[in-house]
N, C-alpha and C positions, 0 to 999 in steps of 0.2 A: 872425586864426584859429588854434585851438588844433587841434593835430593826436595821433593817439592814439600817435605816435611820435615818436622823437627827431629834428631835422633836424642833421645836423652843423655846428659851427658852423665860419666860414670864418674861417682864421687863412692865414698864409705856409706852414705845414706842411699845412694841410687843402689847397689850394689847389694846391702842389706836389704831394701824396701821386694825390690825383684826376684833375690834371694827367697824370701820368703810366698811372694808367690806364685811363684815357677815350681816349689815344693808343693804347694796347696793345689796347682793344676796337676800334677804330679799324681797329686791324693785323689782329686776328680777325674783324673782319666780312671785309673784303678776302678771307682766306682763303676762309670758309665762302662765299663769294659765288663765286669761281672753281672752288671743289669741285662747288658747286652749277652752274653754265656748263658745267664737264667734265662729271658727269654727266649733263644732260640732252643734250648732243650724242651722249657713247656712246647712250643710249637713241634717240635721233633716225636713226644710224644702221641700229640693231639693229632698227628697228623705222618704217621710215618711213613707212608707212600712218597713222601718227599724221598728216602734213600730208596727209590725204584733204582736209578741207574745214575750215571755221571751226568749229566747232562742237567737233571731236575736238581741234584747235590749242588750244582754251579750255580745253577740262576736262584736255590734260595739263599746260597752264601753271598751271593750280591744283592741280594734283595735284603739280609740280614746286616751287611755294610751297610745302606743307605738309613736303616731306620733309627730315626730319633731317638733320646733317651727318654722323652715322654712318651714316645709310643710303648718305646720296652715296658716302662713301670706299667703302663695302663694295661699290657698283655699282662703282667704278672699280678695285677691288681684285682684283673676280673676272672683272669682263670682259676686263680685260686682262692677267691673271694672272701680277700685278705680283710679284716675287721679295720674299721674305719682308724683307730687310735693308728694302729700300724701303717695304713695307706698315708696319715699324715706324715708320718719319720720320711716315707718315702719320698713324698712329695718335697718337703724342708730338704731333704739331700739334692734333689733336682733344682730348686730355688739356690739352693746353697753354690752348686756346680756351675749353675749358668751366672750367676753374680760373678765367681772364678776367673768364668771365660770369657766374660763377655763387656765387664763392668771396671773389675775391680784395674785391670791395667789404666786403665782411661782416670779413673780415679787416685791411684796413686801418681802419676805423670804431673799433676796439679799440688803435690803435698808432699815431696820428698825432703822439700829443705828446713819444711815448719814443724818442731821438734813434738805441739801437743795433736797435731794433725796426724803426725807417722804414728807417734801411739795412736791414737782413733784406728788409724789402718788396720796398725798391727792386732788390736784385739777384735777388731771387727773378720778378719780375716779367720783367727782361732776361733770364733763362732759358727761361722761358717764350716771350718775344718769340724767341727766338733757335730754340727747338724751332719756335715758326709759321712764323718766314721759311724753316728747311728744307725744312718741309714743305711751303708756296707754292712754292717753286720746284721740286718733283719735281712737284707739278702744274700749274705752268707750263711746265715744260720739255715734260711727257709730253703738252699738252695743243698745245704746236706741234707736239710729232714726229706727233698725229695728224690735225692738221689742214695738216701739211705747212708750216708758218710756220717764218724762221727762230728760233734760239733768241739771246738777248739776248748783247750779249757782256760779256766779265768786264768791262772798260773800265766798261761798263753797270752795270754789280750792283754796283760797290764806291762809284759813288753814294749 
């Protein structure tokens, strides 16, 4: 079948590059899911009448599914009145997620066979994943605080 676009050829370099990107996107998805879950919890705590009947719960679930990451983060920041430095970490996490989801694949397509550019790409993805990790930890920690759950230990986080 002919496509009106080019499908990248599978090579050692393309498999490595897209494998790195795939793992990074999976991590970004985890961050986004944690943000969605925590923003949902905040919404339920501030408006418990949402749970009054099944129809309202279903409507709320559909509403939550359509919300963008930026909206969920804004809910978290505003409802909890987070300090600016914490909000900055979350913003960097959102920007990293957006780069990985919307731009990194386009960048990768053009540099797979160029050694030094490929390494720059890998280093950039590592940096974005680090930003995501920091933001995800913030969301997990403040979620645990809000629910009175214990935070993970330092040993657990080093794994």
